[in-house]
N, C-alpha and C positions, 0 to 999 in steps of 0.2 A: 504494500500500500504506500510505502514511503516513496517508491519510485514514481508512482502516478502523481503524488502531491508535488514532488520536486519538478517534474515535467510541466505541470500546470503553472507553477510559480515562475519557471524560466520562460515559458511561453507568454505568460501574462506580462512579465517584465520586458521582454522583447517587443511585445505589442505596444506597451506604454511608451517605450523608447522611440519606436517608429512613429507613433502618433505625435510625440513631442517634436521630433525632427520635422515631420511634415507640417505641423502647425507653425513652427518657428522659422521655417525656410522662407526666405524672401523670393519673390518671383524672379526668374532669370530675365535679365534685360538683354534684348537683342541689340546687336551693333547697329548704329544708325545707318539707314540705307542711303546710298549716294545716288542722287538723281542723275539720269543720263544727261550728257551734254546737249545743249540746244542746237548747236551748229556742228554737224559732223557729216562726212561723206566717205563712203567706201569706194575707192577708185581702182579701176583696172584698165590696162592698155594692152590690146591684143594686136599682134602683127597680122596684117591681112584684114579681110572684111568679114571674118568669122565672128561668131558670138563669143562672149567671155568664157563660158564653160568652166574649165578648171584653171583658168589663168589666175596666178596669185595676184592679190591686190594689196593696197595700202589703205590704212585708215587715217583720214585727215580730221584732226580735232582742232577747233578754232577758239576754244575758251578754256584755258590758254592754248595758243598754237602748239600742236604736237603732231608729228607724223613725218611724211616723206620730205624730200628736198624742197627748199624754199617755201616752207609751210607758212611762215609769217606773211610773205608776199601773196601767196595763194589766198589766205584768209582775208587780207586787205582787199584784194580784187573781188572776191566773192561778196564781201560786205558792201562794197561800192555798187555791185550789181544786184543786190538784194537776194543773194543766194542762187541766182540764175546764171549758170555757166554760159549759156547762149547770149547773155547780156553783157559779158565781158567785152570791152572794146577791142576790135581787131587791131593788132599791132601792124604798123607799116614796115614791112620787111620784104626782102627778096628771097624767094624759095626756088629751088631747082624744079624743073618740070618732070622729074623722074617719078613714075608711078610706083610707089611702095606703100600700099594702103595700111592705115593704122586705125583701129576701132577703139574708141574710148567709151567706158561705161562709168557712171557715177550714180550711186543711190545713197540716200540718207535723209537727213532732216536739217532744215534751216529755219530758225525762228519758229519752230513748232509746225512747219509745213513740210510734207514729204517732198523729196527731190528725186527725180529720175532724169537721167540724161544719157543718151547713146548717140554717137555720131561716128561716121567713118570719114577720115580725111585722106587726101591723096598721098601724103607723106608726113613725117614727123615735124618738118619745118612748118607746114601749113597748120598742123595741130597746135604747135606752140604759139603761132601767131594768132590763132583763134581762141585758145583757152588760157593764155597767159601762163602763170606759174602753177595752175591747178594740177596738171598732169606732167609737170617738169621731171626730168631725170636728174639723179644726183650729179653734182658737178664733178 
């Protein structure tokens, strides 16, 4: 009979300890969530006039500027154009007339609005003249 009494006492003590721990435990606080940036674009450049497919891309973040080459310039140009890549002023430059098509894709968000842009240019020089620093290669 002593065995059963001791088992009940231990079980009761453990139950009381668990109840005390549960009652006194503070609720776990989750880490503060970081809001996604307002101005970001995922950029790809594909040689030829094919779709992006599995082409590796770069993430352009503009608040603060982070990402591929000439990010600060790209963000300033996009800000001036209201996030519209097609609204970036065409640069006055001379490009060869060699046909080596380049297709660019951009998708993301600018000031809370979704952005999608796809265009095929006759070569990289024409692309750079039309899109400024947005799709620039590293120097």
